[in-house]
Structures are given as structure tokens and as C-alpha cells.
N, C-alpha and C positions, 0 to 999 in steps of 0.2 A: 799299794799295800793290801787292799781288799782282795785283789786277784791273787797276790802272793799267798795270803792267808788261806784262801780257798784252795789253791793248788797244794798247799801243805796238808790241809785237812782231808781233801777228797781226791787228790791226785790230779794229774793233767788229763783233762777230758778230751781235748782236741789237740792233735799233733800240730807242730809248726811245719812249714814247708820251706825247704832250702834247695838251692841249685848247687851242684858240685861241678867245679871246673878242674878237670885232671891236669891241665897244663899249668895252672897256678897252684894246684892242690889247696884250693880255698873254697869255702862255702859262702853263698850269698843268700841272705834271708829273703824269702818271697812273701810269706805271710806268717803272722803270729808274733809280730813285734811286741805287743803288749804282754803276751805269755813269756817271751824271751826276757823282757825287762823285769817282769815279776819274778822270774826265777833267780835273777841277780840280786833281788832285795833281801838283805839279811833279816833273819828273825830276831827275837829278843836275845838269843845266845850268839848271834853273829853268823849263824849258819845260813848258807844259800842253797837253793836247789841245784844240784850239780849235774843232773841228767834230765834231758827233755826227749820226748818221743818226737821223731821228725819223719816226714815224707821227703825222700831225697830224689830230686830230678837230675838227670844227667844230660849234658850237651845242649842246654838252652842258650840261646843268644841273649844279649843284653835287652833287646827289644821284647823278646818273649818273657823274660823275667819281669820287665816293667809292666807288660800287659797283664800278667797274672797278679802282680801286686796291686795294680790299679783295680782290676776286676774284684779282688778281695775287698779292697777298701770301699769301693763304690757300692758294694753289696751290703755294707754295714747299715743297720737300721738307725744307728745313732749319728750317722754322718749328716750334717746339715747341708742344704744347697750351697751355702757360702763356702763350706769346706770343700765340697765337690768342685766348685768354681775355681778356688785357689789351686787345687791339685791339678785340674785340667789346664789351667793357665801355666803352671810350672812345667808340665810336660810339653805344652804347646811352645813355650819359650825355649826350654832346654833342648828339645829334639827338633826344633824348627819344623814341626809337623803341621800339615794343613788341617783344616777343620775336618775334612773327610777322612784323613788318616787317623786323626784323633778319635773320631766316632767309631771307626773300625777297631782301633786299639782297645777302646773301652766297651765295645759291643753295645753302643747306644746309637740312636738316630742323630743325623746331622742337626736337625732342629733342637734336639735335647741338649747337645753340646753347645750350640750357639746360644741357647737360652741361659745356660749356666754361665758361660763366659760373659754374657751381657750384664750379669749381676755385678761384675767388677767395675762397670761404668756408672752405676747408679750412686746417688749421694750416700755418704757413710752412715747417716742415721737410718736410712732404709736398709742398708746392708746389715746393720746391727740387729734390726728387728727381724729380718729374715733368718739371721744366724740363731737368734733365740727362739725362733718359731712363733713370734708374736704377730707376724705378718706373712701372709702367703707370698710365695715367689711371684706369681702372676700379678698380684695386687701391687707389690713393690715395683715391678717393671712398669706397670701402668702409672703409678703415682710419680715415678721418676720423670715422666713427660711433663709434669707440672713444674715449670721453671721458677715460679714465685715461691721462695722458701717458706714464707709465712703461710701462704695458702696451702702449700704442700703439707706443712706441719699440721694444719687444721684438718685436712682431709685424712692424713695418716692417723691422727688421733681417733677419728671416727671409724676408719677402716679397721684399726687394731682393736679398739674397745667395743665396737658395736657388732663385730663379726660380719662386716659387710662382704657380700659376695663379689667375685671378680667382675661380674656384669655391672653391679652397682658402682664399684670403684671406677670402672671404665666410663660409665655414664657421667660420674662426677667430673672426671678429668676432661671428657669431651665437652661438657658444659663450660668448664673453665676455659678450654681452648677457644 
């Protein structure tokens, strides 16, 4: 609603990107989904934004479209590591891509992709704290090695509330181990 109001008041600042397939005579949205959805939101009078500026790409393969969409999303500052992990996992699962192919697709290193995917294996309470940015990704992965839920909760509380560094969290977990 806020974006729709802003677009009505100030216009569309950034164009959306689409791919046109002449065989199907259809467009596929590459980037700008929030702008596209905002344009469909009716104002108080029921009117929607009926025209959007768009960059049109021709002849892209499905994989190229996916790569551009992922690159757009992973570049967003508001995307959390958990959202990145879930998106990477979805591509990994749906495309049966190897970690190396996934890293190439999203233009990140193999360790970066592996680290994000490993977030999906940690306890849910740690995932939630990473998602809300109350706990750093590295600290969450270190704390996940503590298999005693009560002790992990104790360490997590101190890590999140005291602003413990990754080195400190690793030392706590190593001491527990």
C-alpha cells in the first residue's frame, strides 16, 4: 500500500524488467514484483496504475531469467540470510542444481552458498533469531553445534543480548563440547 501510494504521488522511479518470449507471445517478470503488485492495488476510488515502465529482454532462457531474478533479490538490502537460504534451497531443489552450479547462478562463492544452505539445518529458534537479525549468522551456526537445548538457549540468550562476538560464541561452544 505504501509503495502504491508513493508510485501514485511521485511516479515509478525504477522500471520493472521482463523477458518477452515471441513463441508464446508472453512476458515473464524478472524483477520488480513489488512494483508490479503495487500498481495493481486500487486507490480510494478503485483506480489502479495501468501503465508501468519496463525494460524488455528478448530471447532469454528460463535459466537466464531465473539467474537475473535471483541476482536482483539477493542484492536487496532487506533480504535476511534466512530468506536467502530458503530461496537458494528452492532453486537447489527445483533445478536439481549442484552447489557449484548454484554459486555460479547467483554469482556468489561456493562457501557463501553452503553457509546459507546450512542455516536450514539449525534449530528453528536459531533460524528465527537470524531472520529477525537478533543473532548473527555465524553465531547461530556455532550455537547449533551445542546439542543440549537448555544450554544452547542459555548461550543464545547471552549471545543475542550481550552482543557477543563470533569468537566468543565459538569459545563458549568449544568449552561446552
